[in-house]
C-alpha positions in Angstrom: 16.4 -30.9 -30.4 18.4 -30.8 -33.6 21.3 -29.1 -31.9 21.3 -31.6 -29.1 21.3 -34.5 -31.6 24.2 -32.9 -33.5 26.1 -32.5 -30.2 25.5 -36.1 -29.3 26.7 -37.2 -32.7 29.9 -35.1 -32.3 30.5 -36.7 -28.9 30.1 -40.2 -30.3 32.5 -39.5 -33.1 35.1 -38.1 -30.6 35.0 -41.2 -28.4 38.0 -43.4 -28.2 36.2 -46.7 -28.9 36.2 -49.3 -31.7 34.5 -48.6 -35.0 31.9 -51.2 -34.2 31.0 -49.4 -30.9 30.8 -46.0 -32.7 28.5 -47.6 -35.4 26.2 -49.0 -32.7 26.0 -45.7 -30.9 25.3 -43.8 -34.1 22.5 -46.3 -34.9 21.0 -45.6 -31.5 21.1 -41.9 -32.3 19.4 -42.5 -35.6 16.7 -44.3 -33.7 16.2 -41.2 -31.6 16.1 -39.1 -34.7 13.4 -41.2 -36.3 11.4 -41.1 -33.0 11.6 -37.3 -33.1 9.6 -37.4 -36.3 6.7 -39.1 -34.5 6.9 -38.2 -30.9 9.2 -35.3 -30.0 8.8 -35.5 -26.2 9.7 -39.2 -26.2 12.7 -38.6 -28.5 13.9 -35.8 -26.1 13.6 -38.2 -23.2 15.6 -40.9 -25.1 18.3 -38.4 -26.1 18.6 -37.2 -22.5 19.0 -40.7 -21.3 21.6 -41.4 -24.1 23.6 -38.4 -23.1 23.4 -39.1 -19.4 24.7 -42.6 -20.1 27.6 -41.2 -22.1 28.3 -38.8 -19.2 28.4 -41.6 -16.7 30.5 -43.9 -18.9 27.8 -46.4 -19.4 27.0 -47.7 -22.9 23.8 -46.0 -23.9 20.8 -48.1 -24.6 17.9 -46.4 -26.4 
């Protein structure tokens, strides 16, 4: 899970979007990180959905 979160953060930082958009996406990843402390399976589902949305060019919503 930690490696997947790191990869997602790296992808967000590499995006060619505004600083505000990157900040919003980073915050969403931090929400997933916090969720992992309480409910790892749910956090994994959220992260998978986040990455899928990135892959499909949709703005991820956690």
